[in-house]
C-alpha positions as CSV (number, residue, x, y, z in Angstrom):
1,M,0.0,0.0,0.0
2,T,1.4,3.4,-0.9
3,Y,1.5,6.4,1.3
4,R,-1.2,8.0,-0.8
5,Q,-3.4,4.9,-0.5
6,S,-3.0,4.6,3.2
7,A,-3.7,8.4,3.6
8,W,-7.0,7.8,1.8
9,E,-7.8,4.8,4.0
10,D,-6.9,6.7,7.2
11,M,-9.5,9.3,6.4
12,P,-12.8,9.2,8.3
13,K,-15.4,7.3,6.2
14,D,-17.8,10.3,6.0
15,E,-15.1,12.6,4.6
16,R,-13.9,9.9,2.2
17,E,-17.5,9.5,1.0
18,A,-18.0,13.3,0.6
19,L,-14.9,13.5,-1.6
20,E,-16.0,10.5,-3.6
21,A,-19.4,12.3,-4.2
22,L,-17.5,15.4,-5.2
23,V,-15.4,13.5,-7.7
24,E,-18.6,12.1,-9.3
25,L,-19.9,15.7,-9.8
26,A,-16.6,16.8,-11.4
27,G,-16.2,17.0,-15.1
28,D,-12.6,15.7,-15.2
29,R,-12.7,12.7,-12.9
30,D,-8.9,12.0,-13.1
31,K,-8.1,15.5,-12.0
32,A,-10.7,15.4,-9.3
33,W,-9.3,12.1,-7.9
34,E,-5.9,13.6,-7.9
35,V,-7.2,16.6,-5.8
36,A,-9.1,14.3,-3.5
37,R,-5.9,12.2,-2.9
38,T,-3.9,15.3,-2.3
39,I,-6.3,16.5,0.3
40,A,-6.1,13.1,2.0
41,M,-2.3,13.2,2.1
42,K,-2.2,16.8,3.4
43,R,-4.7,15.9,6.2
44,R,-2.6,12.9,7.2
45,K,0.6,14.8,7.2
46,A,-1.0,17.6,9.4
47,K,-2.3,14.9,11.8
48,L,1.2,13.3,12.1
49,N,2.8,16.7,12.6
50,R,0.4,17.6,15.4
51,G,1.8,14.7,17.4
52,T,5.5,15.6,16.9
53,D,4.8,19.3,17.3
54,K,3.5,18.9,20.8
55,E,6.7,17.1,21.8
56,A,9.0,19.7,20.2
57,R,7.3,23.1,20.9
58,V,5.3,24.8,23.6
59,L,3.0,27.8,23.1
60,V,4.2,30.9,25.0
61,G,1.6,33.6,24.6
62,A,0.5,36.9,26.1
63,R,-3.0,38.4,26.1
64,V,-2.7,42.0,25.0
65,P,-5.3,44.8,24.6
66,R,-7.1,44.6,21.3
67,A,-5.7,47.8,20.0
68,E,-2.1,46.5,20.6
69,A,-3.0,43.3,18.9
70,F,-4.2,45.2,15.8
71,A,-1.0,47.3,15.8
72,I,1.1,44.2,16.0
73,Q,-0.8,42.6,13.1
74,R,-0.5,45.8,11.0
75,E,3.3,45.9,11.6
76,A,3.7,42.3,10.8
77,R,1.8,42.8,7.5
78,R,3.8,45.9,6.7
79,R,7.0,43.8,7.0
80,G,5.5,41.0,5.0
81,Q,5.7,38.6,7.9
82,S,3.3,36.4,9.8
83,V,2.3,37.7,13.3
84,Y,4.0,34.6,14.7
85,R,7.3,35.3,13.0
86,F,7.2,39.0,13.7
87,V,6.6,38.5,17.5
88,R,9.1,35.6,17.7
89,E,11.9,37.6,16.0
90,T,11.1,40.7,18.1
91,L,11.3,38.7,21.3
92,Y,14.6,37.1,20.3
93,R,16.1,40.4,19.3
94,E,15.0,42.0,22.6
95,A,16.5,39.1,24.6
96,N,19.7,39.1,22.5
97,W,19.0,35.5,21.5
98,R,20.2,34.0,18.2
99,F,17.6,32.6,15.8
């Protein structure tokens, strides 16, 4: 069994059936099946990553006033970064840590 096949089999039955129904409605069945299999593989990879992510990382967060949160989001967008990356790099810089 290939990774793609096992990803498809690991999917919950109701989701697999929904994708099968969608494929039936599609004009290009081969392309639709390819998309359905890709969705299955991405879901499986995300599920596997969740398990290892919990072992490797811990969320460190702060609740900030709404206006500050919006200012942080704006600044991250202005720099072309995600909020996560912007905050992480700012904290590391402030603490003189290397990243």
